[in-house]
N, C-alpha and C positions, 0 to 999 in steps of 0.2 A: 650707789653705780652697779649693775654687771653690765659686763664687759665681757668681750668674747674671744681677748687674747689673741686679736692675730694681729701680724704686724713684724718690725722687727724690733729684738730687744727681749725687755721682761712689762711687766705690769704691777704694778704693789696691791694691797688685799690684805684682808682678817683673813685667821683661820683659827677657830673656837680647837677647844681640848677635845669636842668629837673627831674630828679633823674637817666639817664642815668648812670651808672656802666661802670667799666674799674679791669680787675682779673690784677699785675702786677707780685704778685711774687707767690710761691708753696706755700703750708699746713703747715703749720707748728707752734709750740707751742709758737704761738710768744707772751712779753711781754706786758709791756708800751712804744709808741714808740714814736719818734717826727719825724718829715718833719725836715729836714736842711732848711737853711732860704733863700738860691736861689731855693726851691723846688725839687732837684736835688736827693735828698739821702735821706738813713729813717735811723734814730738810732732805735734798735729796743734791747729788751733780745730774744733770745731763748732759751725756760725753759727746762732744763731735764726733760728723760721719770718718775723721780720721782717730779715732780716743785718744792721741793727742792731747788735747783739750777739750774742756767744758767749764760748765759752769752751773752755779749752785742757785736750788730756784726751794720756793717753799709751795708743799702745793697742799691745800685748804681743802680735807675728808669731806663735809659736809657740803660745800659748795662744786666739790670740782674742777675751780680754778692754780691757777698759779702765778709766783707772784714772785720773777728776776730778781738777783739780789749781786750776783756779777756781772761783767761784761767781757771777756777778752781774756786771755790766758788760762792755764791751769789750772783752779776751782774744784776742791773735795771736799773727803770724810768730817763734816759740819759734827758737832756736836752744840747742844745747847747748856745753854747756862740752866740753873733749876726752875730761874721765879718763868721761863720759856721767854724773853724780851730781848737775849741776844743771840749769837749763836759764832762760832766759832772756828776756824777751818783751815787747813794747808793749800797751798796756793805757789803757781813761780809761776814769774810773768816780767818780760824781758829777759828772762835766763836769772832775777832773784827771785831766790826762795825765802817764806816766812809765817810762822802765823797771825792770820787776822780776825777780826771780829767786827759784825754788823747788825745791827739794827731787825730785827727776825721780819719784821713788818716794809723793809727796805725802804726808809724813809729818811736813811745819807749813804752814802759810799763809807766800803769797806776801809776801817785803822786797820794799819798793820799794828802789832802785839809787839812781833819780837823776829829779829832776821833769823835765818837758820842755811845749815849751811845745803842739804838737801831738800826735797821736799817731806815736811811732818805732816803726821796725821793725826791731830788730838782729837780722843774719847772718851777723855769727865773730869764736868767742872766740882768741885767739891761742892755740898751744898751753901756754905757761907760765902764763898765766889775769891779762898784766899788761895785759892794749890787747883793747875791745869795737870792733864795727864794727857803725855803725845806718845806718837811713837816718831821715829828717826832713822835711819841708814846710813852707815858710814861708809867707805867707800870699803867694800873688802867682806863687811864684817855683817851677819843680822841684824837683824831691824832691836832695837832697843827700849825701853819703857823710859820716859822723863819724866822725875813733878817740877813744875813751874811756877814758884810764888809768886802772886800780884795784888799786888796792894793797887785798888781801885779801875787806874790804867795802864796801871806801868810795871811793867813782867823784872822781876828779877833771874834768880842767879840758876840756871835749872842745876837739875842735879838727878843720878841715875837712881829709882824707885830701887832697884835690887845687884848685886856686886854677882855679878855673871856676865858670862862673854855668851849663854844660850839664846838661841828669838827668844823673840815676849814682843806679845803686843795685846792690844786689846782692850789697855785696865780700867775699870769702872770700880766708883768709890762707893760705898754702901748709902743708901737713902738719911742715914746717919754720922756720916764722917768719917766715920769708926776704923771702918774695914775696907779691902782691894780687893778685890777678884778680877782673875788679868790668867792667859795663856801663856804658856813655857814651854818649851823644848826639853830643859834640862835632862828629861828622863830619858830623852832620845827620840822623843814622839813628842807632838801637843797634847797638852795636859791643863786642866784649870786648876789655879793655887788661889788662895786668900788669904792676907796677912793683916794685921790690923795697920792704919794707916792715923797717921805720915809712918808708924814704924816707931821703937821698934817693936820683935819680938817673932817667935816664932810659926811656923808656915804651917797650912794643910791643905794637902790633895785634896780636889772636890770630885773629879772623873774616873772615872774607876781606867775605860780602853778608849784613853785622844776625845779630846773636843779644842774647836777653832775659834769660836768665839764666847764670850760670857755676857748675860743682862742680872739688875737685881731686878724681883718684886717693888715696888712700890709699896711696902707696906714694911721689907729690908728680915724678912721670916721665910722666905726662896730664893733660891736663884738658879738661874736656867741659861743652857749651855747646849749649843750646837754643834754638830758635829754634820761632818761634810765626805768625810772618807771612809772606808772601809762599808759594809755592810748594808749596814742599817742608819743612813745620816737621816739627820728629823731637827728635834728642841727635845731638849730629856731637865726635866725640874730634881732639885733638892732640895731636902729641908733644911733650913738654918738656922741657929740659939745660939744664942750668947749667954743664957741666965738658966740654970745655976754657972756651966762651963760650956765653954765649946762646943757644938754639937755638930755634925755636920755629915746629913742621910745621905743615902744610899742613893743614885739618878735611877731617877724613874722616867719611861720613854712619855711624852707625850702626843706629840707629835710627827709620822714618818711621811718625809715626802721629799724630795726636789727645788730645796730655797735658793733663794739668788745672796748678797753678802748682804740686802737689808732684812733688819728686823728687828724690832724689840716689841714688848708683852705690852699692853693694857693697861693703863691706870689701877684695871678692879684684878687683871691678871686670868680673864675669863677668856681671853683669849689675844693675840698676837697681827703684828702688824707685819708682813713677811712680805721678798721679791721672792714674786710669781714667776714659773716660770711654763710657760705656755704650754697645753699638752699635761701634763705632771699632775698626777692624783696624787691629793693630800688623805691617808689613815687616821686614825684616832688611836690607843693606846695599844693594838694591836702591832706586832713586830714582821713589820713585808722587807725580805731583802729583795736587796736589788746589785749583780753582777755589774764588772766594768764600769762602778758609779761614776768616778771622775770623768775618764772619759765618754760617757756618755752628757756628765755637763760643762764638757770644754766645746762638746757639738753643738752642747741649744745657748750655750751662755760663750759672748766672747769672753775674757779674760780680762780683769780690771786690774789696774796699776796697782 
């Protein structure tokens, strides 16, 4: 479906490596969403008018229909299981926060996986379903990544991914379950790193001039990351090889444009599901500079939790 992008909020869409965009959804106050593993559905929050509450929906790309998964409270940051059957998300309902899981088809009510002290942001499941990575922020401290062991529907005791006091977020487990890519500000600015999962092992820096979120290609041989600050916001690609030894390539710009926080590569990695900002144009590999990018993004899209 081609849309005009008119109305309040942003729209979901595709963008290919040449910068060609296709609009998929109507304008909504979308939150931080994710594409399903098979590339046919988008799980995302639609925020309330007060931007203090929101419910999860699953948007079917081909049929342009939405299925509501939650009813009331603050629900967001969905993460798909590798088989695409369930969605894990963070929620605060009645003043109590926790990690919840729900069937992606809405056939049952959400179930509490683990209570948390503050709003949690799940980011990635391991392919075997034994680990869930999520973010949580303690009072007065930056966000940290935690590893949660899960057996069936029973959660174990979480532990930090890394021993750091720096900001870290958006941990993504590789398709083979052997690596984790994540964002860390240990250098003084947000950059992308990768190291063996669940560890131990040394880490390798992926980005060279900042990076804010990261995704794996389904092949596991390419990493994508998004830059939302500086003169050239957009998506970059990095070759990732583990044989005969670990090799991380140099970042290559793919698409330059203003995007929201929702994005994922399609299964074939030929295009990307993105949160389009009405009025923003995407370009391919050409480098287009943008001045005062963060201010312009703030003016176009309300800040998300």
